[in-house]
C-alpha positions in Angstrom: 24.2 -23.0 -14.0 21.8 -25.7 -15.1 18.8 -23.8 -13.9 20.0 -20.7 -15.7 20.3 -22.7 -19.0 16.7 -24.0 -18.5 15.4 -20.5 -17.8 17.2 -19.2 -20.9 15.6 -21.8 -23.0 12.1 -21.0 -21.6 12.6 -17.3 -22.5 13.7 -18.1 -26.0 10.8 -20.4 -26.5 8.3 -17.8 -25.2 9.7 -15.1 -27.5 9.5 -17.5 -30.4 5.9 -18.3 -29.6 4.6 -14.8 -29.4 6.5 -13.2 -32.2 4.3 -13.2 -35.3 5.2 -12.9 -38.9 6.3 -9.5 -40.2 2.9 -9.2 -42.0 0.8 -9.4 -38.8 3.3 -7.8 -36.4 2.7 -4.4 -34.8 5.4 -2.1 -33.5 5.6 -0.6 -30.1 8.1 2.3 -29.6 8.6 3.4 -26.0 11.7 5.1 -24.6 13.4 4.7 -27.9 13.0 0.9 -28.0 11.2 -0.6 -30.9 9.4 -3.9 -30.1 7.6 -6.2 -32.5 4.3 -7.0 -30.8 2.4 -10.2 -31.4 -0.8 -10.1 -33.5 -3.4 -9.1 -31.0 -6.1 -10.3 -33.4 -4.7 -13.8 -32.9 -6.5 -15.4 -29.9 -3.4 -17.6 -29.2 -1.1 -14.6 -28.8 -3.7 -12.8 -26.6 -3.9 -15.8 -24.3 -0.2 -16.1 -24.0 0.2 -12.5 -22.9 -2.9 -12.7 -20.6 -1.3 -15.7 -18.9 1.9 -13.6 -18.3 -0.2 -10.9 -16.8 -1.9 -13.3 -14.4 1.5 -14.8 -13.4 2.7 -11.3 -12.5 -0.4 -10.7 -10.4 0.1 -14.1 -8.7 3.7 -13.2 -7.8 2.6 -9.9 -6.3 0.0 -11.8 -4.2 2.7 -14.3 -3.1 4.9 -11.4 -1.8 1.9 -9.9 0.0 1.2 -13.2 1.8 4.9 -13.4 2.7 5.0 -9.8 4.1 2.2 -10.6 6.5 3.1 -14.2 7.4 3.1 -15.1 11.1 6.6 -15.3 12.4 7.7 -18.7 13.6 10.9 -19.9 15.4 13.4 -22.0 13.4 15.7 -24.7 14.7 18.0 -22.0 16.1 15.1 -20.4 18.0 15.1 -17.4 15.7 11.9 -15.8 14.5 11.3 -15.8 10.7 10.3 -13.9 8.7 12.3 -11.1 10.2 11.6 -7.4 9.6 14.3 -7.4 7.0 12.7 -10.4 5.3 9.4 -8.5 5.2 11.0 -5.4 3.7 12.7 -7.6 1.1 9.4 -9.0 0.1 8.0 -5.5 -0.2 10.9 -4.4 -2.4 10.4 -7.5 -4.6 6.7 -6.8 -4.9 7.3 -3.1 -5.9 9.7 -4.3 -8.7 6.7 -5.8 -10.4 5.1 -2.4 -10.9 5.8 0.3 -13.4 8.7 2.4 -12.1 8.7 0.3 -9.0 5.3 1.7 -8.0 6.7 5.2 -7.8 5.7 8.1 -10.0 4.8 6.2 -13.2 6.4 7.5 -16.4 3.7 8.0 -19.0 4.2 7.0 -22.6 5.0 10.7 -23.4 7.8 10.7 -20.8 5.9 12.8 -18.3 5.9 11.7 -14.7 2.4 10.8 -13.5 1.0 9.6 -10.2 2.3 6.6 -8.4 0.5 3.2 -8.7 -2.4 3.3 -6.3 -4.0 0.5 -4.2 -7.7 0.8 -3.2 -8.9 -0.9 -0.1 -12.5 -1.1 1.2 -14.0 -1.9 4.6 -16.7 -4.6 4.6 -18.3 -3.0 7.7 -18.5 0.6 6.7 -18.1 0.4 2.9 -15.4 3.1 3.1 -13.0 3.0 0.2 -9.4 4.3 0.7 -6.7 4.8 -1.9 -3.0 5.1 -1.2 0.2 4.6 -3.1 1.0 0.9 -3.3 4.4 1.3 -1.7 2.6 2.8 1.3 0.0 0.1 1.3 2.7 -2.6 1.5 4.5 -0.7 4.4 1.1 -0.5 6.2 0.8 -4.2 6.0 4.2 -4.7 7.5 3.5 -2.2 10.3 0.2 -4.0 11.0 2.3 -7.0 12.1 5.1 -5.1 13.8 2.8 -2.9 15.8 0.5 -5.8 16.7 -2.6 -4.3 15.3 -3.5 -8.0 14.9 -1.6 -10.8 16.5 -1.9 -12.7 13.2 -2.8 -11.7 9.7 -3.5 -14.0 6.8 -3.9 -12.7 3.3 -4.6 -15.1 0.5 -5.7 -14.5 -3.1 -7.3 -16.3 -6.1 -5.3 -19.1 -7.7 -4.0 -18.1 -11.1 -6.4 -20.5 -12.9 -9.4 -18.6 -11.3 -8.2 -15.1 -12.3 -9.8 -13.4 -15.3 -8.0 -11.2 -17.7 -9.4 -8.9 -20.5 -7.9 -8.9 -23.9 -5.0 -6.5 -24.5 -6.0 -3.1 -25.8 -3.8 -0.2 -27.0 -3.8 2.8 -24.7 -1.6 5.6 -26.2 1.4 3.7 -27.5 1.3 1.1 -24.8 -0.8 -2.0 -24.3 -2.7 -3.1 -21.2 -5.2 -5.6 -19.9 -7.1 -5.8 -16.6 -6.9 -8.8 -14.3 -9.7 -9.6 -11.8 -9.0 -11.6 -8.7 -10.3 -12.0 -5.1 -8.3 -11.3 -1.9 -9.2 -12.8 1.4 -8.1 -11.0 4.6 -8.3 -12.4 8.1 -7.0 -10.5 11.2 -6.9 -12.2 14.6 -6.3 -11.0 18.1 -5.3 -14.1 20.0 -7.8 -16.8 19.2 -10.5 -14.3 18.2 -11.1 -13.5 14.5 -11.3 -9.7 14.8 -12.0 -9.0 11.1 -12.3 -10.9 7.9 -13.4 -10.0 4.4 -13.2 -10.9 0.8 -12.5 -8.2 -1.8 -13.0 -8.3 -5.6 -10.0 -6.5 -7.0 -9.0 -5.4 -10.5 -5.5 -4.5 -11.5 -4.2 -2.8 -14.6 -1.4 -4.7 -16.2 0.8 -2.8 -18.7 3.1 -4.4 -21.2 6.4 -2.5 -21.6 9.5 -3.1 -23.7 12.3 -5.1 -22.2 15.7 -5.7 -23.8 17.4 -9.0 -23.0 20.3 -11.0 -24.6 17.7 -13.1 -26.3 15.9 -10.2 -28.0 13.5 -7.4 -27.3 10.1 -8.4 -25.9 7.2 -6.9 -23.9 6.9 -7.8 -20.2 4.0 -7.2 -17.8 4.2 -4.5 -15.2 1.5 -3.7 -12.7 -0.4 -0.5 -12.3 -3.4 0.7 -10.3 -5.4 -1.7 -8.2 -9.1 -1.0 -7.5 -11.5 -2.5 -5.0 -14.7 -3.3 -6.6 -16.7 -5.1 -3.9 -16.0 -6.2 -0.3 -18.0 -8.6 1.8 -17.5 -9.7 5.4 -16.6 -13.3 6.0 
């Protein structure tokens, strides 16, 4: 209960910080919900929202690391994470995306394509694109099917991510977050493949209704692979 009260206070403080005066505020109307946006000409408001975008990306990367974490035995000699644990991490990661990574609802209400994840091979330069939900499933299968005996995926710390200023696209707002992802796949003691990929992810801000008022929250979109180098 104490943690819930603290979390509630944090939300209230954040909403209070980003809500500008009525003179500078802009409105965002999506799905019948009217949201007062912060003044995007104010650098302080921009930085607050960009920080939220980075935190959303960091959370996704944490779930990716957990999906592929090497299983270890606990005190009861049981292996963790289990397959169910990995699927739970996948579900949690998808919840960070617009429409849970499924067919994204466009601002005009039309269903569009699902959120896509680009991957690239540092050896061949080949770039592949697949729905993000399939990409996460592929990561889990890589572990279950022993494609590698061990996979380690890590990403840029939040303080080293870059985010563009928010811009208006249709009647929604977005920014782009740039980060790096390191992949290492081992077979036994041998490092079979390792690379570092520069990635850019579109982060949308969508309306969210809570007991503390209406606000905009970050939701993830397409992820592109800009450059991959072998390690």
